[in-house]
N, CA, C, O and the ligand as a Tripos MOL2 file, in Angstrom:
@<TRIPOS>MOLECULE
protein
  273   271    69     0     0
PROTEIN
NO_CHARGES

@<TRIPOS>ATOM
      1 N           0.8270   -1.1980    0.0040 N.3       1 MET1
      2 CA          0.0080   -0.0010   -0.0020 C.3       1 MET1
      3 C           0.8620    1.2590    0.0040 C.2       1 MET1
      4 O           1.6630    1.4630    0.9170 O.2       1 MET1
      5 N           0.7030    2.0750   -0.9720 N.am      2 SER2
      6 CA          1.5090    3.2910   -1.0400 C.3       2 SER2
      7 C           0.6340    4.5330   -1.1640 C.2       2 SER2
      8 O           1.1350    5.6570   -1.1870 O.2       2 SER2
      9 N          -0.6660    4.3220   -1.2430 N.am      3 GLY3
     10 CA         -1.5380    5.4600   -1.5210 C.3       3 GLY3
     11 C          -2.0770    6.1130   -0.2780 C.2       3 GLY3
     12 O          -1.7530    5.7290    0.8460 O.2       3 GLY3
     13 N          -2.9100    7.1090   -0.5030 N.am      4 ASN4
     14 CA         -3.5760    7.7920    0.6030 C.3       4 ASN4
     15 C          -4.8720    8.4070    0.1070 C.2       4 ASN4
     16 O          -5.0340    8.6690   -1.0850 O.2       4 ASN4
     17 N          -5.7840    8.6310    1.0230 N.am      5 TRP5
     18 CA         -7.0730    9.2120    0.6550 C.3       5 TRP5
     19 C          -6.9140   10.6910    0.3930 C.2       5 TRP5
     20 O          -6.2730   11.4060    1.1640 O.2       5 TRP5
     21 N          -7.5000   11.1460   -0.6980 N.am      6 GLN6
     22 CA         -7.4830   12.5770   -0.9900 C.3       6 GLN6
     23 C          -8.9010   13.0250   -1.3060 C.2       6 GLN6
     24 O          -9.4500   12.6800   -2.3520 O.2       6 GLN6
     25 N          -9.4980   13.8040   -0.3840 N.am      7 PRO7
     26 CA        -10.8510   14.3120   -0.6290 C.3       7 PRO7
     27 C         -10.8310   15.3210   -1.7470 C.2       7 PRO7
     28 O          -9.8600   16.0580   -1.9180 O.2       7 PRO7
     29 N         -11.8930   15.3530   -2.4980 N.am      8 PHE8
     30 CA        -11.9960   16.3220   -3.5840 C.3       8 PHE8
     31 C         -12.3020   17.6920   -3.0080 C.2       8 PHE8
     32 O         -13.1760   17.8440   -2.1560 O.2       8 PHE8
     33 N         -11.5780   18.6730   -3.4810 N.am      9 GLU9
     34 CA        -11.9010   20.0520   -3.1110 C.3       9 GLU9
     35 C         -12.6050   20.6470   -4.3160 C.2       9 GLU9
     36 O         -11.9750   21.1110   -5.2660 O.2       9 GLU9
     37 N         -13.9130   20.6200   -4.2510 N.am     10 ARG10
     38 CA        -14.6710   21.0730   -5.3840 C.3      10 ARG10
     39 C         -15.7790   21.9990   -4.9330 C.2      10 ARG10
     40 O         -16.2990   21.8730   -3.8240 O.2      10 ARG10
     41 N         -16.1300   22.9190   -5.7900 N.am     11 SER11
     42 CA        -17.1920   23.8470   -5.4650 C.3      11 SER11
     43 C         -18.5400   23.2810   -5.8870 C.2      11 SER11
     44 O         -18.6170   22.2870   -6.6100 O.2      11 SER11
     45 N         -19.6000   23.9340   -5.4190 N.am     12 TRP12
     46 CA        -20.9440   23.3860   -5.6130 C.3      12 TRP12
     47 C         -21.3150   23.2890   -7.0940 C.2      12 TRP12
     48 O         -22.1340   22.4550   -7.4810 O.2      12 TRP12
     49 N         -20.7090   24.1420   -7.9180 N.am     13 HIS13
     50 CA        -21.0760   24.1330   -9.3290 C.3      13 HIS13
     51 C         -20.1470   23.2610  -10.1580 C.2      13 HIS13
     52 O         -20.2810   23.1860  -11.3800 O.2      13 HIS13
     53 N         -19.2000   22.6000   -9.4880 N.am     14 ASP14
     54 CA        -18.2810   21.7400  -10.2060 C.3      14 ASP14
     55 C         -18.9800   20.4330  -10.5880 C.2      14 ASP14
     56 O         -19.3570   19.6430   -9.7230 O.2      14 ASP14
     57 N         -19.1410   20.2250  -11.8590 N.am     15 THR15
     58 CA        -19.8730   19.0310  -12.3120 C.3      15 THR15
     59 C         -18.9360   17.9640  -12.8610 C.2      15 THR15
     60 O         -19.3720   16.9960  -13.4840 O.2      15 THR15
     61 N         -17.6290   18.1580  -12.6160 N.am     16 GLU16
     62 CA        -16.6720   17.1800  -13.1200 C.3      16 GLU16
     63 C         -16.9380   15.8040  -12.5120 C.2      16 GLU16
     64 O         -17.1470   15.6750  -11.3060 O.2      16 GLU16
     65 N         -16.9260   14.8080  -13.3390 N.am     17 VAL17
     66 CA        -17.1090   13.4460  -12.8570 C.3      17 VAL17
     67 C         -15.7560   12.7390  -12.8330 C.2      17 VAL17
     68 O         -15.0170   12.7340  -13.8180 O.2      17 VAL17
     69 N         -15.4550   12.1430  -11.6810 N.am     18 VAL18
     70 CA        -14.1840   11.4370  -11.5480 C.3      18 VAL18
     71 C         -14.4540    9.9400  -11.4650 C.2      18 VAL18
     72 O         -15.2700    9.4820  -10.6650 O.2      18 VAL18
     73 N         -13.7640    9.2020  -12.2950 N.am     19 ASN19
     74 CA        -13.9190    7.7520  -12.2960 C.3      19 ASN19
     75 C         -12.6460    7.0820  -11.8290 C.2      19 ASN19
     76 O         -11.5440    7.5920  -12.0330 O.2      19 ASN19
     77 N         -12.8110    5.9350  -11.2000 N.am     20 CYS20
     78 CA        -11.6830    5.1340  -10.7620 C.3      20 CYS20
     79 C         -10.8300    4.7400  -11.9810 C.2      20 CYS20
     80 O         -11.3520    4.2560  -12.9850 O.2      20 CYS20
     81 N          -9.5030    4.9560  -11.8730 N.am     21 ASP21
     82 CA         -8.6240    4.6190  -12.9800 C.3      21 ASP21
     83 C          -8.4560    3.1090  -13.1500 C.2      21 ASP21
     84 O          -7.9470    2.6490  -14.1720 O.2      21 ASP21
     85 N          -8.8840    2.3420  -12.1490 N.am     22 VAL22
     86 CA         -8.7140    0.8910  -12.2110 C.3      22 VAL22
     87 C          -9.9840    0.1910  -12.6610 C.2      22 VAL22
     88 O          -9.9760   -0.5650  -13.6330 O.2      22 VAL22
     89 N         -11.0870    0.4490  -11.9420 N.am     23 CYS23
     90 CA        -12.3270   -0.2930  -12.2380 C.3      23 CYS23
     91 C         -13.3430    0.5740  -12.9590 C.2      23 CYS23
     92 O         -14.3310    0.0550  -13.4770 O.2      23 CYS23
     93 N         -13.1260    1.8830  -13.0060 N.am     24 GLY24
     94 CA        -14.0300    2.7490  -13.7690 C.3      24 GLY24
     95 C         -15.2380    3.2190  -13.0150 C.2      24 GLY24
     96 O         -16.0770    3.9290  -13.5710 O.2      24 GLY24
     97 N         -15.3510    2.8400  -11.7600 N.am     25 ARG25
     98 CA        -16.5190    3.2600  -10.9840 C.3      25 ARG25
     99 C         -16.4530    4.7530  -10.6710 C.2      25 ARG25
    100 O         -15.3770    5.3450  -10.5890 O.2      25 ARG25
    101 N         -17.6340    5.3390  -10.5000 N.am     26 LEU26
    102 CA        -17.6980    6.7470  -10.1350 C.3      26 LEU26
    103 C         -17.1610    6.9480   -8.7100 C.2      26 LEU26
    104 O         -17.5100    6.2080   -7.7910 O.2      26 LEU26
    105 N         -16.3220    7.9470   -8.5540 N.am     27 ILE27
    106 CA        -15.7810    8.2710   -7.2350 C.3      27 ILE27
    107 C         -16.4980    9.5110   -6.7070 C.2      27 ILE27
    108 O         -16.3240   10.6000   -7.2540 O.2      27 ILE27
    109 N         -17.3050    9.3630   -5.6490 N.am     28 PRO28
    110 CA        -18.1890   10.4640   -5.2290 C.3      28 PRO28
    111 C         -17.5030   11.5710   -4.4370 C.2      28 PRO28
    112 O         -17.6970   12.7460   -4.7470 O.2      28 PRO28
    113 N         -16.7080   11.2300   -3.4250 N.am     29 THR29
    114 CA        -16.2300   12.2870   -2.5280 C.3      29 THR29
    115 C         -14.7310   12.2960   -2.3000 C.2      29 THR29
    116 O         -14.1420   13.3570   -2.0920 O.2      29 THR29
    117 N         -14.1120   11.1340   -2.3350 N.am     30 ARG30
    118 CA        -12.6700   11.0960   -2.1080 C.3      30 ARG30
    119 C         -12.0630    9.9760   -2.9150 C.2      30 ARG30
    120 O         -12.7060    8.9600   -3.1820 O.2      30 ARG30
    121 N         -10.8100   10.1720   -3.3020 N.am     31 ALA31
    122 CA        -10.1530    9.1870   -4.1360 C.3      31 ALA31
    123 C          -8.9590    8.5910   -3.3980 C.2      31 ALA31
    124 O          -8.2820    9.2660   -2.6220 O.2      31 ALA31
    125 N          -8.7230    7.3210   -3.6580 N.am     32 TRP32
    126 CA         -7.4950    6.6740   -3.1710 C.3      32 TRP32
    127 C          -6.4270    6.9040   -4.2260 C.2      32 TRP32
    128 O          -6.4680    6.3170   -5.3070 O.2      32 TRP32
    129 N          -5.4570    7.7780   -3.8950 N.am     33 VAL33
    130 CA         -4.4470    8.1560   -4.8540 C.3      33 VAL33
    131 C          -3.1680    7.3840   -4.5750 C.2      33 VAL33
    132 O          -2.6700    7.3670   -3.4500 O.2      33 VAL33
    133 N          -2.6410    6.7440   -5.6190 N.am     34 PHE34
    134 CA         -1.4050    5.9860   -5.4500 C.3      34 PHE34
    135 C          -0.5440    6.0840   -6.7030 C.2      34 PHE34
    136 O          -1.0160    6.4540   -7.7780 O.2      34 PHE34
    137 N           0.7230    5.7450   -6.5360 N.am     35 ASP35
    138 CA          1.6530    5.7990   -7.6460 C.3      35 ASP35
    139 C           1.5790    4.5030   -8.4330 C.2      35 ASP35
    140 O           1.9460    3.4470   -7.9180 O.2      35 ASP35
    141 N           1.1200    4.5640   -9.6460 N.am     36 GLY36
    142 CA          0.9490    3.3690  -10.4480 C.3      36 GLY36
    143 C           2.2090    2.9740  -11.1940 C.2      36 GLY36
    144 O           2.1840    2.0370  -11.9930 O.2      36 GLY36
    145 N           3.3040    3.6660  -10.9520 N.am     37 GLY37
    146 CA          4.5600    3.3450  -11.6330 C.3      37 GLY37
    147 C           4.8770    4.3320  -12.7460 C.2      37 GLY37
    148 O           6.0340    4.6900  -12.9670 O.2      37 GLY37
    149 N           3.8370    4.7640  -13.4400 N.am     38 GLU38
    150 CA          4.0260    5.7280  -14.5150 C.3      38 GLU38
    151 C           3.2670    7.0030  -14.2330 C.2      38 GLU38
    152 O           2.9190    7.7550  -15.1440 O.2      38 GLU38
    153 N           3.0140    7.2370  -12.9460 N.am     39 GLY39
    154 CA          2.2880    8.4240  -12.5530 C.3      39 GLY39
    155 C           1.2120    8.1150  -11.5460 C.2      39 GLY39
    156 O           0.9510    6.9510  -11.2410 O.2      39 GLY39
    157 N           0.5860    9.1540  -11.0270 N.am     40 GLN40
    158 CA         -0.4190    8.9610  -10.0050 C.3      40 GLN40
    159 C          -1.7350    8.5190  -10.6190 C.2      40 GLN40
    160 O          -2.1500    9.0070  -11.6700 O.2      40 GLN40
    161 N          -2.3770    7.5880   -9.9390 N.am     41 LEU41
    162 CA         -3.6770    7.1090  -10.3640 C.3      41 LEU41
    163 C          -4.7040    7.3980   -9.2820 C.2      41 LEU41
    164 O          -4.3810    7.4310   -8.0950 O.2      41 LEU41
    165 N          -5.9420    7.6070   -9.7040 N.am     42 ARG42
    166 CA         -7.0120    7.8240   -8.7520 C.3      42 ARG42
    167 C          -7.9350    6.6170   -8.7650 C.2      42 ARG42
    168 O          -8.5420    6.2840   -9.7830 O.2      42 ARG42
    169 N          -8.0230    5.9760   -7.6190 N.am     43 ALA43
    170 CA         -8.8680    4.7910   -7.5050 C.3      43 ALA43
    171 C          -9.9700    5.0360   -6.4840 C.2      43 ALA43
    172 O          -9.9260    6.0080   -5.7300 O.2      43 ALA43
    173 N         -10.9750    4.1300   -6.4650 N.am     44 CYS44
    174 CA        -12.1020    4.3050   -5.5590 C.3      44 CYS44
    175 C         -11.8160    3.7040   -4.1920 C.2      44 CYS44
    176 O         -12.5280    4.0080   -3.2340 O.2      44 CYS44
    177 N         -10.7970    2.8600   -4.0700 N.am     45 SER45
    178 CA        -10.5070    2.2230   -2.7880 C.3      45 SER45
    179 C          -9.1220    1.5810   -2.8270 C.2      45 SER45
    180 O          -8.5740    1.3470   -3.9050 O.2      45 SER45
    181 N          -8.5580    1.2980   -1.6600 N.am     46 PRO46
    182 CA         -7.2610    0.5770   -1.6160 C.3      46 PRO46
    183 C          -7.3400   -0.7570   -2.3080 C.2      46 PRO46
    184 O          -6.3390   -1.2380   -2.8400 O.2      46 PRO46
    185 N          -8.5200   -1.3740   -2.3160 N.am     47 GLU47
    186 CA         -8.6620   -2.6500   -2.9780 C.3      47 GLU47
    187 C          -8.3250   -2.5210   -4.4570 C.2      47 GLU47
    188 O          -7.7790   -3.4470   -5.0570 O.2      47 GLU47
    189 N          -8.6480   -1.3780   -5.0410 N.am     48 CYS48
    190 CA         -8.3580   -1.2000   -6.4460 C.3      48 CYS48
    191 C          -6.8780   -1.0220   -6.7080 C.2      48 CYS48
    192 O          -6.3990   -1.3190   -7.8030 O.2      48 CYS48
    193 N          -6.1320   -0.5310   -5.6950 N.am     49 GLU49
    194 CA         -4.6780   -0.4860   -5.8440 C.3      49 GLU49
    195 C          -4.1280   -1.9040   -5.9130 C.2      49 GLU49
    196 O          -3.2720   -2.2090   -6.7430 O.2      49 GLU49
    197 N          -4.6250   -2.7620   -5.0390 N.am     50 GLU50
    198 CA         -4.2120   -4.1610   -5.0750 C.3      50 GLU50
    199 C          -4.5690   -4.8060   -6.4150 C.2      50 GLU50
    200 O          -3.7780   -5.5340   -7.0150 O.2      50 GLU50
    201 N          -5.7790   -4.5110   -6.8550 N.am     51 LEU51
    202 CA         -6.2430   -5.0620   -8.1310 C.3      51 LEU51
    203 C          -5.3330   -4.6000   -9.2660 C.2      51 LEU51
    204 O          -5.0030   -5.3670  -10.1710 O.2      51 LEU51
    205 N          -4.9430   -3.3500   -9.1990 N.am     52 TYR52
    206 CA         -4.1130   -2.7870  -10.2570 C.3      52 TYR52
    207 C          -2.7760   -3.5240  -10.3480 C.2      52 TYR52
    208 O          -2.3370   -3.9070  -11.4320 O.2      52 TYR52
    209 N          -2.1360   -3.7160   -9.1860 N.am     53 PHE53
    210 CA         -0.7950   -4.3120   -9.2040 C.3      53 PHE53
    211 C          -0.8440   -5.8330   -9.3770 C.2      53 PHE53
    212 O           0.1280   -6.4270   -9.8430 O.2      53 PHE53
    213 N          -1.9540   -6.4660   -9.0110 N.am     54 SER54
    214 CA         -2.0240   -7.9240   -9.1090 C.3      54 SER54
    215 C          -2.6150   -8.3670  -10.4490 C.2      54 SER54
    216 O          -2.4470   -9.5180  -10.8540 O.2      54 SER54
    217 N          -3.3020   -7.4570  -11.1330 N.am     55 TYR55
    218 CA         -3.9930   -7.8670  -12.3500 C.3      55 TYR55
    219 C          -3.6170   -7.0110  -13.5710 C.2      55 TYR55
    220 O          -3.2190   -7.5360  -14.6110 O.2      55 TYR55
    221 N          -3.7490   -5.6970  -13.4260 N.am     56 VAL56
    222 CA         -3.5340   -4.8380  -14.5850 C.3      56 VAL56
    223 C          -2.0740   -4.7980  -15.0090 C.2      56 VAL56
    224 O          -1.7610   -4.9440  -16.1900 O.2      56 VAL56
    225 N          -1.1740   -4.6000  -14.0360 N.am     57 VAL57
    226 CA          0.2490   -4.4810  -14.3740 C.3      57 VAL57
    227 C           0.8060   -5.7740  -14.9820 C.2      57 VAL57
    228 O           1.4310   -5.7210  -16.0410 O.2      57 VAL57
    229 N           0.5980   -6.9450  -14.3390 N.am     58 PRO58
    230 CA          1.1040   -8.1950  -14.9340 C.3      58 PRO58
    231 C           0.5660   -8.4430  -16.3440 C.2      58 PRO58
    232 O           1.3190   -8.8660  -17.2210 O.2      58 PRO58
    233 N          -0.6980   -8.1930  -16.5700 N.am     59 ARG59
    234 CA         -1.2710   -8.4070  -17.8960 C.3      59 ARG59
    235 C          -0.6710   -7.4450  -18.8960 C.2      59 ARG59
    236 O          -0.3610   -7.8110  -20.0300 O.2      59 ARG59
    237 N          -0.5150   -6.2210  -18.4640 N.am     60 HIS60
    238 CA          0.0710   -5.2210  -19.3640 C.3      60 HIS60
    239 C           1.4790   -5.6180  -19.7430 C.2      60 HIS60
    240 O           1.9230   -5.3740  -20.8650 O.2      60 HIS60
    241 N           2.1950   -6.2410  -18.7890 N.am     61 GLY61
    242 CA          3.5800   -6.6140  -19.0410 C.3      61 GLY61
    243 C           3.6780   -7.7700  -20.0560 C.2      61 GLY61
    244 O           4.6960   -7.9270  -20.7310 O.2      61 GLY61
    245 N           2.6110   -8.5680  -20.1520 N.am     62 GLU62
    246 CA          2.6700   -9.7090  -21.0640 C.3      62 GLU62
    247 C           2.6000   -9.2750  -22.5270 C.2      62 GLU62
    248 O           3.0690   -9.9760  -23.4240 O.2      62 GLU62
    249 N           2.0110   -8.1200  -22.7430 N.am     63 THR63
    250 CA          1.8710   -7.6490  -24.1340 C.3      63 THR63
    251 C           2.4360   -6.2320  -24.2490 C.2      63 THR63
    252 O           1.6880   -5.2580  -24.3410 O.2      63 THR63
    253 N           3.7720   -6.1330  -24.2410 N.am     64 PRO64
    254 CA          4.3700   -4.8050  -24.3070 C.3      64 PRO64
    255 C           3.9880   -4.0830  -25.6030 C.2      64 PRO64
    256 O           4.1860   -4.5880  -26.7080 O.2      64 PRO64
    257 N           3.4370   -2.8890  -25.4210 N.am     65 GLY65
    258 CA          3.0600   -2.1010  -26.5980 C.3      65 GLY65
    259 C           1.8060   -2.5600  -27.2600 C.2      65 GLY65
    260 O           1.3350   -1.9120  -28.1940 O.2      65 GLY65
    261 N           1.2350   -3.6690  -26.8080 N.am     66 GLY66
    262 CA          0.0820   -4.2160  -27.4990 C.3      66 GLY66
    263 C          -1.1880   -3.4330  -27.2990 C.2      66 GLY66
    264 O          -2.1340   -3.5760  -28.0740 O.2      66 GLY66
    265 N          -1.2300   -2.5940  -26.2570 N.am     67 ARG67
    266 CA         -2.4590   -1.8660  -25.9730 C.3      67 ARG67
    267 C          -2.4250   -0.4710  -26.5040 C.2      67 ARG67
    268 O          -3.3480    0.2970  -26.2330 O.2      67 ARG67
    269 N          -1.4010   -0.0890  -27.2550 N.am     68 ARG68
    270 CA         -1.3390    1.2660  -27.7730 C.3      68 ARG68
    271 C          -2.0220    1.3770  -29.1220 C.2      68 ARG68
    272 O          -2.0620    2.4600  -29.7060 O.2      68 ARG68
    273 ZN        -12.0530    1.1860   -8.3420 Zn       69 ZN69
@<TRIPOS>BOND
     1     1     2 1
     2     2     3 1
     3     3     4 2
     4     3     5 am
     5     5     6 1
     6     6     7 1
     7     7     8 2
     8     7     9 am
     9     9    10 1
    10    10    11 1
    11    11    12 2
    12    11    13 am
    13    13    14 1
    14    14    15 1
    15    15    16 2
    16    15    17 am
    17    17    18 1
    18    18    19 1
    19    19    20 2
    20    19    21 am
    21    21    22 1
    22    22    23 1
    23    23    24 2
    24    23    25 am
    25    25    26 1
    26    26    27 1
    27    27    28 2
    28    27    29 am
    29    29    30 1
    30    30    31 1
    31    31    32 2
    32    31    33 am
    33    33    34 1
    34    34    35 1
    35    35    36 2
    36    35    37 am
    37    37    38 1
    38    38    39 1
    39    39    40 2
    40    39    41 am
    41    41    42 1
    42    42    43 1
    43    43    44 2
    44    43    45 am
    45    45    46 1
    46    46    47 1
    47    47    48 2
    48    47    49 am
    49    49    50 1
    50    50    51 1
    51    51    52 2
    52    51    53 am
    53    53    54 1
    54    54    55 1
    55    55    56 2
    56    55    57 am
    57    57    58 1
    58    58    59 1
    59    59    60 2
    60    59    61 am
    61    61    62 1
    62    62    63 1
    63    63    64 2
    64    63    65 am
    65    65    66 1
    66    66    67 1
    67    67    68 2
    68    67    69 am
    69    69    70 1
    70    70    71 1
    71    71    72 2
    72    71    73 am
    73    73    74 1
    74    74    75 1
    75    75    76 2
    76    75    77 am
    77    77    78 1
    78    78    79 1
    79    79    80 2
    80    79    81 am
    81    81    82 1
    82    82    83 1
    83    83    84 2
    84    83    85 am
    85    85    86 1
    86    86    87 1
    87    87    88 2
    88    87    89 am
    89    89    90 1
    90    90    91 1
    91    91    92 2
    92    91    93 am
    93    93    94 1
    94    94    95 1
    95    95    96 2
    96    95    97 am
    97    97    98 1
    98    98    99 1
    99    99   100 2
   100    99   101 am
   101   101   102 1
   102   102   103 1
   103   103   104 2
   104   103   105 am
   105   105   106 1
   106   106   107 1
   107   107   108 2
   108   107   109 am
   109   109   110 1
   110   110   111 1
   111   111   112 2
   112   111   113 am
   113   113   114 1
   114   114   115 1
   115   115   116 2
   116   115   117 am
   117   117   118 1
   118   118   119 1
   119   119   120 2
   120   119   121 am
   121   121   122 1
   122   122   123 1
   123   123   124 2
   124   123   125 am
   125   125   126 1
   126   126   127 1
   127   127   128 2
   128   127   129 am
   129   129   130 1
   130   130   131 1
   131   131   132 2
   132   131   133 am
   133   133   134 1
   134   134   135 1
   135   135   136 2
   136   135   137 am
   137   137   138 1
   138   138   139 1
   139   139   140 2
   140   139   141 am
   141   141   142 1
   142   142   143 1
   143   143   144 2
   144   143   145 am
   145   145   146 1
   146   146   147 1
   147   147   148 2
   148   147   149 am
   149   149   150 1
   150   150   151 1
   151   151   152 2
   152   151   153 am
   153   153   154 1
   154   154   155 1
   155   155   156 2
   156   155   157 am
   157   157   158 1
   158   158   159 1
   159   159   160 2
   160   159   161 am
   161   161   162 1
   162   162   163 1
   163   163   164 2
   164   163   165 am
   165   165   166 1
   166   166   167 1
   167   167   168 2
   168   167   169 am
   169   169   170 1
   170   170   171 1
   171   171   172 2
   172   171   173 am
   173   173   174 1
   174   174   175 1
   175   175   176 2
   176   175   177 am
   177   177   178 1
   178   178   179 1
   179   179   180 2
   180   179   181 am
   181   181   182 1
   182   182   183 1
   183   183   184 2
   184   183   185 am
   185   185   186 1
   186   186   187 1
   187   187   188 2
   188   187   189 am
   189   189   190 1
   190   190   191 1
   191   191   192 2
   192   191   193 am
   193   193   194 1
   194   194   195 1
   195   195   196 2
   196   195   197 am
   197   197   198 1
   198   198   199 1
   199   199   200 2
   200   199   201 am
   201   201   202 1
   202   202   203 1
   203   203   204 2
   204   203   205 am
   205   205   206 1
   206   206   207 1
   207   207   208 2
   208   207   209 am
   209   209   210 1
   210   210   211 1
   211   211   212 2
   212   211   213 am
   213   213   214 1
   214   214   215 1
   215   215   216 2
   216   215   217 am
   217   217   218 1
   218   218   219 1
   219   219   220 2
   220   219   221 am
   221   221   222 1
   222   222   223 1
   223   223   224 2
   224   223   225 am
   225   225   226 1
   226   226   227 1
   227   227   228 2
   228   227   229 am
   229   229   230 1
   230   230   231 1
   231   231   232 2
   232   231   233 am
   233   233   234 1
   234   234   235 1
   235   235   236 2
   236   235   237 am
   237   237   238 1
   238   238   239 1
   239   239   240 2
   240   239   241 am
   241   241   242 1
   242   242   243 1
   243   243   244 2
   244   243   245 am
   245   245   246 1
   246   246   247 1
   247   247   248 2
   248   247   249 am
   249   249   250 1
   250   250   251 1
   251   251   252 2
   252   251   253 am
   253   253   254 1
   254   254   255 1
   255   255   256 2
   256   255   257 am
   257   257   258 1
   258   258   259 1
   259   259   260 2
   260   259   261 am
   261   261   262 1
   262   262   263 1
   263   263   264 2
   264   263   265 am
   265   265   266 1
   266   266   267 1
   267   267   268 2
   268   267   269 am
   269   269   270 1
   270   270   271 1
   271   271   272 2
@<TRIPOS>SUBSTRUCTURE
     1 MET1         2 RESIDUE 1 A MET
     2 SER2         6 RESIDUE 1 A SER
     3 GLY3        10 RESIDUE 1 A GLY
     4 ASN4        14 RESIDUE 1 A ASN
     5 TRP5        18 RESIDUE 1 A TRP
     6 GLN6        22 RESIDUE 1 A GLN
     7 PRO7        26 RESIDUE 1 A PRO
     8 PHE8        30 RESIDUE 1 A PHE
     9 GLU9        34 RESIDUE 1 A GLU
    10 ARG10       38 RESIDUE 1 A ARG
    11 SER11       42 RESIDUE 1 A SER
    12 TRP12       46 RESIDUE 1 A TRP
    13 HIS13       50 RESIDUE 1 A HIS
    14 ASP14       54 RESIDUE 1 A ASP
    15 THR15       58 RESIDUE 1 A THR
    16 GLU16       62 RESIDUE 1 A GLU
    17 VAL17       66 RESIDUE 1 A VAL
    18 VAL18       70 RESIDUE 1 A VAL
    19 ASN19       74 RESIDUE 1 A ASN
    20 CYS20       78 RESIDUE 1 A CYS
    21 ASP21       82 RESIDUE 1 A ASP
    22 VAL22       86 RESIDUE 1 A VAL
    23 CYS23       90 RESIDUE 1 A CYS
    24 GLY24       94 RESIDUE 1 A GLY
    25 ARG25       98 RESIDUE 1 A ARG
    26 LEU26      102 RESIDUE 1 A LEU
    27 ILE27      106 RESIDUE 1 A ILE
    28 PRO28      110 RESIDUE 1 A PRO
    29 THR29      114 RESIDUE 1 A THR
    30 ARG30      118 RESIDUE 1 A ARG
    31 ALA31      122 RESIDUE 1 A ALA
    32 TRP32      126 RESIDUE 1 A TRP
    33 VAL33      130 RESIDUE 1 A VAL
    34 PHE34      134 RESIDUE 1 A PHE
    35 ASP35      138 RESIDUE 1 A ASP
    36 GLY36      142 RESIDUE 1 A GLY
    37 GLY37      146 RESIDUE 1 A GLY
    38 GLU38      150 RESIDUE 1 A GLU
    39 GLY39      154 RESIDUE 1 A GLY
    40 GLN40      158 RESIDUE 1 A GLN
    41 LEU41      162 RESIDUE 1 A LEU
    42 ARG42      166 RESIDUE 1 A ARG
    43 ALA43      170 RESIDUE 1 A ALA
    44 CYS44      174 RESIDUE 1 A CYS
    45 SER45      178 RESIDUE 1 A SER
    46 PRO46      182 RESIDUE 1 A PRO
    47 GLU47      186 RESIDUE 1 A GLU
    48 CYS48      190 RESIDUE 1 A CYS
    49 GLU49      194 RESIDUE 1 A GLU
    50 GLU50      198 RESIDUE 1 A GLU
    51 LEU51      202 RESIDUE 1 A LEU
    52 TYR52      206 RESIDUE 1 A TYR
    53 PHE53      210 RESIDUE 1 A PHE
    54 SER54      214 RESIDUE 1 A SER
    55 TYR55      218 RESIDUE 1 A TYR
    56 VAL56      222 RESIDUE 1 A VAL
    57 VAL57      226 RESIDUE 1 A VAL
    58 PRO58      230 RESIDUE 1 A PRO
    59 ARG59      234 RESIDUE 1 A ARG
    60 HIS60      238 RESIDUE 1 A HIS
    61 GLY61      242 RESIDUE 1 A GLY
    62 GLU62      246 RESIDUE 1 A GLU
    63 THR63      250 RESIDUE 1 A THR
    64 PRO64      254 RESIDUE 1 A PRO
    65 GLY65      258 RESIDUE 1 A GLY
    66 GLY66      262 RESIDUE 1 A GLY
    67 ARG67      266 RESIDUE 1 A ARG
    68 ARG68      270 RESIDUE 1 A ARG
    69 ZN69       273 GROUP 0 **** ****
């Protein structure tokens, strides 16, 4: 675990929608921010950080350049 919770500082008229970078779910009030290796990612929970490193990264490594 390397991330931390970061609440959104947004005004009442801010309609920006933030989605989890791992599972794509809508993040309502605070994001779990962690270093994904190539930059910071915003996830909906620490579980998604685990999911990212146990599933997304290994799969991505199997097909270098294949997802571009
Ligand atoms: Zn998520």
